[in-house]
VOLO-912225 format. One record per residue (C-alpha): x, y, z; residue in one letter. Coordinates in steps of 0.05 Angstrom, whole numbers, padded with zeros to 5 digits, always signed. Example, Ala and Ser with C-alpha at 12.3 -4.5 7.8 and 13.67 -1.06 7.14 Angstrom:
! residues 2
+00246-00090+00156A+00273-00021+00143S
END
This chain:
! residues 120
+00462+00307-00669M+00539+00305-00663N+00557+00239-00669P+00613+00260-00608M+00553+00291-00567A+00521+00225-00568M+00576+00182-00551N+00583+00218-00494L+00509+00210-00472T+00511+00137-00481D+00577+00135-00430G+00533+00178-00383W+00477+00130-00390T+00522+00068-00377L+00554+00095-00325G+00489+00113-00293V+00463+00050-00300I+00529+00002-00276L+00522+00061-00215G+00453+00047-00198L+00463-00033-00204A+00520-00024-00156L+00484+00011-00103V+00426-00040-00109T+00476-00099-00103L+00510-00065-00047V+00447-00049-00011T+00413-00116-00020R+00476-00156+00003C+00499-00112+00059F+00463-00161+00107F+00506-00221+00081F+00569-00181+00088L+00560-00199+00160S+00588-00263+00198S+00550-00245+00264Q+00472-00254+00267P+00443-00184+00254W+00377-00160+00295Q+00335-00100+00291L+00328-00058+00349P+00269-00077+00399H+00237-00009+00379W+00243-00018+00299A+00218-00094+00303Q+00151-00065+00339R+00147+00000+00290G+00147-00058+00230L+00087-00095+00260Q+00051-00033+00246Y+00072-00022+00169A+00017-00062+00132P-00037-00031+00172I-00008+00034+00154A+00007+00023+00083A-00063-00011+00078L-00093+00049+00103S-00051+00093+00055A-00083+00053+00001V-00159+00045+00026V-00172+00110+00061L-00172+00157-00001P-00211+00109-00039E-00266+00113+00020V-00263+00184+00024V-00245+00219-00044M-00270+00212-00110T-00241+00235-00174Q-00183+00278-00132G-00238+00307-00091Q-00270+00296-00018L-00340+00270-00020I-00389+00322-00008T-00454+00276+00004T-00470+00222+00042W-00503+00184-00006L-00442+00143-00026D-00435+00070-00020A-00370+00066+00000R-00377+00109+00060V-00440+00058+00086F-00404-00002+00064A-00338+00016+00106T-00382+00027+00169I-00420-00040+00152A-00352-00077+00145G-00317-00040+00211A-00382-00061+00255A-00374-00134+00225Y-00301-00131+00242F-00309-00108+00312F-00371-00146+00335A-00330-00209+00312R-00250-00187+00338K-00218-00247+00362G-00263-00303+00327Q-00243-00338+00257G-00251-00303+00184Q-00260-00239+00215A-00223-00211+00150V-00258-00251+00095L-00325-00232+00134G-00311-00157+00135T-00301-00160+00061I-00368-00194+00053V-00405-00152+00092T-00382-00092+00061G-00392-00117-00007M-00466-00141+00009V-00473-00072+00034V-00445-00036-00029Y-00460-00076-00090L-00543-00056-00072P-00534+00008-00059L-00482+00022-00125H-00510-00016-00170I-00584-00020-00144G-00589+00057-00125L-00534+00089-00168G-00499+00119-00107W
END
């Protein structure tokens, strides 16, 4: 490769790295630049309450209804029954302590025998 082209490429790479570092620094420090307290609008605060639920659903739901990139085609899947059992436990215990831990335990108690024992 031409040494002049190599220096030009290295210059562009360095410029891109510095530019990205500057953009990252400005966006992360943006809230510290103002001397006045800053608050999100009420609608944005309400929307952020649902962000963890949406993120968890986006990760868990495909894992339950898909296998190897395809939708499941049979009810003989341990994940479906474990999900139903966990959801039933959660809604039965809603408002009581340890509902989340109990949901996980209930789902696993249903999932493991079906998956390991029956090979679903």
